[in-house]
C-alpha positions as CSV (number, residue, x, y, z in Angstrom):
1,M,255.9,119.6,232.7
2,Q,255.2,120.8,229.4
3,F,257.0,124.2,230.1
4,I,260.2,122.5,231.5
5,L,260.5,120.3,228.1
6,E,259.9,123.5,225.8
7,I,262.7,125.1,227.7
8,I,265.0,121.9,226.9
9,V,263.8,121.6,223.4
10,E,264.5,125.3,222.8
11,G,268.0,125.2,224.6
12,I,268.9,122.3,222.4
13,V,267.4,123.7,219.2
14,L,269.5,127.1,220.0
15,I,272.9,125.4,220.9
16,L,272.8,122.7,218.1
17,F,271.1,124.6,215.2
18,S,271.0,128.3,215.6
19,I,274.5,129.6,217.1
20,P,275.9,127.7,213.4
21,G,273.3,128.7,211.5
22,A,273.6,132.6,212.9
23,F,276.9,132.0,211.9
24,M,277.0,130.9,208.5
25,R,274.4,133.9,207.7
26,W,276.8,136.1,209.2
27,I,279.5,134.9,206.7
28,F,277.6,134.8,203.9
29,M,276.2,138.4,204.3
30,R,279.6,139.3,204.6
31,R,279.5,141.0,208.1
32,K,276.7,143.3,206.6
33,R,275.0,143.3,210.2
34,S,276.4,142.2,213.6
35,Y,276.5,138.5,214.7
36,K,274.4,139.1,217.6
37,Q,271.4,140.5,215.3
38,I,271.3,137.8,213.2
39,L,271.2,135.7,216.3
40,L,268.7,137.1,217.7
41,D,266.3,137.3,214.6
42,E,263.1,135.7,215.2
43,D,262.1,134.7,212.0
44,G,264.0,130.9,212.4
45,G,266.4,131.3,209.2
46,N,269.1,130.1,211.9
47,A,267.8,127.3,213.0
48,G,267.1,126.3,209.2
49,V,270.5,127.1,208.1
50,G,272.0,125.6,210.7
51,V,269.9,122.3,209.9
52,V,271.5,122.1,206.2
53,V,274.6,122.5,207.5
54,T,274.4,119.9,210.3
55,V,272.9,117.5,207.6
56,I,275.7,118.3,204.8
57,V,278.6,118.0,207.2
58,M,277.0,114.5,208.6
59,V,276.6,113.2,204.6
60,I,280.6,114.5,204.3
61,V,281.4,112.4,207.4
62,A,279.7,109.4,205.8
63,I,280.8,109.6,202.6
64,V,284.4,109.9,204.2
65,A,284.4,107.0,206.2
66,N,282.8,104.7,203.8
67,W,285.8,105.5,201.7
68,R,288.5,105.0,203.6
69,K,287.0,101.3,204.3
70,V,287.0,100.6,200.5
């Protein structure tokens, strides 16, 4: 059961955070390395960048939504 849950959580982290995080790292590294190389990095940086980008987008959406109400 724990193995199945681990696979599900890793899949969610990969889809929601690692892929967008790798894309942002690829853009900011000015495409010196291929996107696939950056995505396959095992340092966990992709997920971290993905979390930061997701939080920033959510904050901007919340601010814009509240701004329109006023």
